[in-house]
C-alpha positions as CSV (number, residue, x, y, z in Angstrom):
1,M,-0.6,-0.1,-0.4
2,P,1.2,3.4,-1.3
3,I,2.2,5.6,1.5
4,W,-0.2,8.5,1.0
5,R,-2.6,6.1,0.6
6,I,-2.3,4.7,4.6
7,S,-5.0,7.0,6.9
8,I,-4.8,8.4,10.5
9,S,-7.7,5.4,11.5
10,R,-5.5,2.8,9.4
11,V,-2.1,4.2,12.2
12,T,-4.6,4.7,15.0
13,A,-6.0,1.0,14.4
14,L,-2.2,-0.7,14.0
15,S,-1.0,1.1,17.7
16,G,-4.7,0.3,19.2
17,H,-5.9,4.0,20.0
18,S,-9.4,5.9,18.8
19,A,-8.8,8.9,18.0
20,D,-12.6,9.2,18.6
21,A,-13.2,7.6,21.5
22,S,-9.8,9.3,22.2
23,D,-10.9,13.0,21.2
24,Q,-14.5,12.1,23.5
25,A,-12.4,11.6,26.3
26,R,-10.8,14.5,26.3
27,P,-11.9,17.8,27.6
28,A,-12.9,20.3,25.1
29,R,-9.4,22.5,23.7
30,S,-9.0,25.8,23.2
31,V,-9.7,27.2,19.5
32,S,-6.4,28.8,19.2
33,L,-4.5,25.1,20.7
34,E,-5.9,23.1,18.0
35,R,-4.9,25.3,15.1
36,V,-1.4,25.2,16.8
37,L,-1.4,20.9,16.3
38,R,-2.9,21.2,12.9
39,K,0.2,23.1,11.9
40,E,2.5,20.5,13.1
41,R,2.7,18.4,10.5
42,L,3.7,21.7,7.8
43,I,6.3,22.1,10.8
44,V,7.8,19.0,10.3
45,A,7.2,18.6,5.8
46,G,8.4,23.4,5.9
47,S,11.7,21.6,8.2
48,V,12.2,18.9,5.3
49,L,11.8,21.0,2.7
50,L,14.1,23.6,4.1
51,I,16.9,21.1,4.4
52,V,16.6,19.4,1.2
53,S,16.9,22.8,-0.6
54,A,20.2,23.2,1.0
55,A,21.1,20.7,0.6
56,V,20.9,20.8,-3.0
57,W,22.7,24.3,-3.0
58,Y,25.1,22.8,-1.0
59,I,25.8,20.7,-4.7
60,V,25.1,22.2,-6.7
61,A,27.3,25.6,-6.1
62,G,30.6,22.7,-4.3
63,V,31.3,24.5,-1.5
64,G,35.0,23.8,-0.9
65,M,35.9,21.9,-3.8
66,Q,37.4,22.7,-6.7
67,M,34.7,22.8,-9.5
68,S,30.8,23.4,-9.3
69,A,28.7,20.1,-9.4
70,I,27.4,21.7,-12.6
71,E,31.3,22.0,-14.2
72,M,31.9,18.5,-13.1
73,T,28.8,17.4,-15.4
74,R,29.2,19.4,-17.5
75,M,33.6,17.6,-17.7
76,A,31.7,13.9,-17.4
77,G,33.5,11.8,-20.0
78,P,32.4,8.2,-20.2
79,I,32.0,5.8,-17.8
80,G,35.8,4.6,-16.6
81,Q,37.6,7.2,-18.7
82,P,37.4,10.6,-17.2
83,M,38.6,13.8,-18.1
84,S,42.0,14.3,-16.5
85,M,42.9,17.1,-14.2
86,G,45.5,16.7,-12.4
87,A,46.7,15.3,-9.0
88,G,44.4,16.9,-7.1
89,N,43.8,18.2,-3.7
90,V,45.7,17.0,-1.1
91,W,44.0,14.8,1.9
92,T,44.7,16.8,5.1
93,L,42.3,16.6,7.6
94,W,40.0,19.4,6.3
95,Y,39.8,18.3,3.3
96,A,38.7,14.8,4.5
97,A,35.6,16.2,6.2
98,L,34.9,18.7,3.1
99,V,34.3,15.5,1.5
100,F,32.9,14.1,4.3
101,A,29.7,17.3,4.3
102,M,30.0,17.0,0.9
103,W,28.5,12.9,1.0
104,W,26.6,13.5,3.7
105,V,25.2,16.6,2.5
106,M,24.2,14.5,-0.5
107,M,23.0,12.3,0.9
108,V,20.6,14.6,2.6
109,A,19.4,16.2,-0.9
110,M,18.5,12.5,-2.4
111,M,17.3,10.7,0.7
112,T,14.8,13.0,2.5
113,P,12.9,13.5,0.1
114,S,11.8,9.8,0.1
115,A,12.0,9.4,3.4
116,A,9.2,12.9,4.4
117,P,6.3,10.5,4.0
118,T,7.3,8.3,6.8
119,A,8.7,10.7,9.3
120,L,5.1,12.7,8.5
121,L,3.0,9.2,9.5
122,F,4.6,9.3,11.9
123,V,3.8,12.6,13.8
124,A,0.4,10.9,12.9
125,L,1.4,8.6,15.3
126,K,2.0,10.9,17.7
127,R,-0.7,13.2,17.4
128,V,-3.2,10.4,18.5
129,G,-1.7,9.2,21.7
130,P,-0.1,11.0,24.7
131,D,2.5,13.3,22.8
132,R,0.3,14.7,20.7
133,Q,1.3,18.8,21.4
134,R,4.8,17.7,21.7
135,S,4.7,15.4,17.5
136,A,6.5,18.3,15.7
137,S,9.6,17.7,18.1
138,F,9.5,14.1,17.6
139,G,8.7,14.2,14.0
140,L,12.2,16.8,13.8
141,A,13.7,13.7,16.5
142,F,12.7,11.4,14.0
143,L,14.5,12.9,10.9
144,S,17.8,13.5,13.2
145,G,17.7,9.4,13.6
146,Y,17.3,9.1,9.6
147,L,20.2,11.4,8.5
148,F,22.8,10.7,11.2
149,A,22.8,7.2,9.7
150,W,23.5,8.5,6.4
151,A,25.7,10.4,8.0
152,V,27.5,7.0,9.3
153,F,27.2,6.3,5.5
154,S,29.0,9.6,4.4
155,L,31.6,8.3,6.3
156,G,32.2,5.2,5.2
157,A,32.5,6.4,1.4
158,T,34.5,9.3,2.1
159,G,37.2,6.9,3.7
160,L,35.8,4.7,0.5
161,Q,36.6,7.1,-1.9
162,W,40.2,8.3,-0.1
163,G,41.3,4.6,0.1
164,L,40.4,4.4,-3.5
165,Q,42.9,7.2,-4.6
166,Q,45.9,6.5,-3.1
167,I,46.1,2.6,-5.1
168,G,45.4,5.7,-8.4
169,A,41.5,4.6,-9.1
170,M,39.3,7.0,-8.7
171,D,40.0,10.6,-10.4
172,G,40.6,13.4,-7.8
173,P,39.7,15.9,-9.3
174,M,36.7,14.8,-10.8
175,M,36.3,12.3,-8.4
176,T,35.7,9.4,-10.6
177,I,36.2,5.7,-11.0
178,R,39.1,5.6,-14.0
179,S,38.9,1.9,-14.4
180,G,37.0,0.5,-16.9
181,T,37.0,-2.9,-15.2
182,L,36.2,-1.9,-12.4
183,A,33.5,0.6,-13.0
184,G,31.7,-2.7,-15.1
185,L,32.2,-4.2,-11.8
186,V,30.6,-2.1,-9.9
187,L,27.7,-1.5,-12.0
188,C,27.7,-5.0,-12.3
189,A,27.5,-5.7,-8.5
190,A,24.5,-3.0,-7.7
191,G,22.5,-4.9,-10.5
192,M,22.7,-8.5,-8.6
193,Y,21.9,-6.3,-5.2
194,Q,18.4,-5.5,-6.8
195,F,18.1,-9.9,-6.4
196,S,19.4,-10.4,-3.4
197,G,17.6,-11.5,-0.7
198,L,18.7,-8.6,1.6
199,K,17.2,-6.2,-0.7
200,S,14.0,-7.9,-0.9
201,T,14.0,-7.1,3.1
202,C,14.9,-3.5,3.7
203,L,12.7,-2.5,0.8
204,R,9.3,-3.9,2.8
205,H,10.3,-2.1,5.5
206,C,10.6,1.2,3.6
207,Q,7.4,0.5,1.2
208,S,5.1,-0.3,4.6
209,P,5.5,2.4,7.0
210,A,2.8,1.8,9.2
211,A,3.8,-1.5,10.4
212,F,7.1,-0.2,10.7
213,L,6.3,2.8,13.0
214,I,4.1,0.7,15.2
215,R,6.3,-1.6,16.1
216,H,9.3,0.3,16.6
217,N,7.9,3.9,18.4
218,R,9.0,4.2,21.2
219,P,8.2,7.2,24.0
220,G,10.3,9.9,24.4
221,H,12.6,12.4,21.5
222,W,15.5,9.5,22.5
223,G,13.3,6.7,21.1
224,A,11.5,9.0,18.3
225,F,15.4,8.8,16.9
226,R,16.3,5.7,17.5
227,C,13.2,5.0,15.5
228,G,14.4,7.4,13.1
229,A,17.8,5.7,12.4
230,L,16.3,2.5,12.5
231,H,14.3,3.1,9.3
232,G,17.4,5.2,8.2
233,I,19.9,2.2,8.5
234,Y,16.8,0.1,6.2
235,C,17.0,2.4,4.0
236,L,20.4,1.8,3.4
237,G,20.6,-1.3,3.4
238,C,18.1,-1.0,0.6
239,C,20.0,1.7,-1.4
240,W,23.9,1.0,-0.8
241,A,24.6,-0.1,-4.1
242,L,23.1,2.1,-5.9
243,M,24.9,5.2,-4.3
244,A,28.3,3.2,-5.1
245,L,27.0,4.3,-8.5
246,L,28.1,7.3,-7.6
247,F,31.7,6.2,-8.2
248,V,31.5,5.4,-11.9
249,G,29.3,8.2,-12.9
250,G,31.3,11.0,-10.8
251,I,30.4,11.4,-7.3
252,M,29.3,15.4,-8.4
253,N,27.6,14.2,-11.8
254,L,24.1,16.6,-11.1
255,W,22.7,13.7,-14.0
256,W,23.8,10.4,-12.2
257,I,22.6,12.7,-8.5
258,V,18.9,13.1,-9.9
259,A,18.1,9.7,-11.5
260,I,18.9,7.5,-8.8
261,A,17.1,9.9,-6.4
262,V,14.1,9.6,-8.7
263,Y,14.4,6.2,-8.3
264,V,14.9,5.4,-4.8
265,A,11.6,7.6,-4.4
266,L,9.4,5.8,-7.2
267,E,11.0,2.0,-5.7
268,K,9.8,3.4,-2.5
269,L,7.0,4.9,-3.3
270,L,5.2,3.3,-5.5
271,P,2.7,0.0,-4.7
272,R,3.6,-3.3,-6.3
273,A,7.7,-1.2,-7.6
274,G,8.8,-5.2,-7.1
275,W,8.7,-5.0,-11.7
276,L,10.8,-2.1,-11.5
277,T,13.5,-3.7,-9.4
278,A,14.2,-6.0,-11.5
279,V,14.1,-4.5,-14.9
280,V,17.0,-2.3,-13.2
281,G,18.8,-5.3,-11.6
282,V,18.8,-6.5,-15.5
283,V,19.9,-2.9,-16.5
284,L,22.4,-2.3,-14.8
285,I,23.9,-5.8,-14.8
286,G,23.9,-5.2,-19.0
287,L,25.1,-2.3,-18.4
288,G,28.3,-3.5,-16.3
289,A,28.9,-6.3,-19.0
290,W,28.6,-4.0,-21.4
291,V,30.9,-1.8,-20.0
292,L,33.0,-4.7,-18.7
293,I,33.6,-5.6,-22.4
294,T,34.5,-2.4,-24.2
295,A,37.7,-1.8,-21.7
296,L,38.6,-5.8,-21.7
297,V,38.8,-5.8,-25.9
């Protein structure tokens, strides 16, 4: 069932609460308070929009990098054959922090839109429980936990980028794998992961937010943070191989960033999207095989 078709009554039924019964039992509230409560979902939605907008600006501007994302996209070469731009920046602690920030902000821009419906559903769940007056802050705590999970992934991606540059397998300035063989292997591996049991398990959790939230909902802000982080881990298990494709197409290549982000959203939000997962898996394996053959011939 797609996220946008899950009603508040469905959430309350799963959680064991009855919105109607609880409303009848409560004393009448003032109109001003009810208006504030109705705005809580707008607060969370507005925060998501602000975060994503800032992240997109950061990526496009290429803050701290030698070139902006637009320049890197324009100069992108064929897969496994990036344009040579020299040695690039020396890896210092400051540069490593910039690369980590680049990865994390990019994950925020790519993954937050598809997680926003779940965050809003989490707010709706809190509104029918004892924490309804603080549901907006709980929603932001959930979102913070989700983004923390992707921060951990970004730390690993930064380390991998450093390692690939140290062994000469990656072009520094263009941030792209320079070996056709390695690029082909990454494409094939990402395609095969589309058919794995781990991918299917994690995707089911991402596609069934109501059941996930009821199972993992905990009281307090720490409980909200924990729930968001766990949801981020499931999304990470679903999408990490797709994010590895950025090493193939260019970490700052806007075409690849947008394509992966759109696909992730469709895969998570469309009803019965199993066919899409399989189709993309076949396409990636086919493209990887073509890149491998081209590199070896």
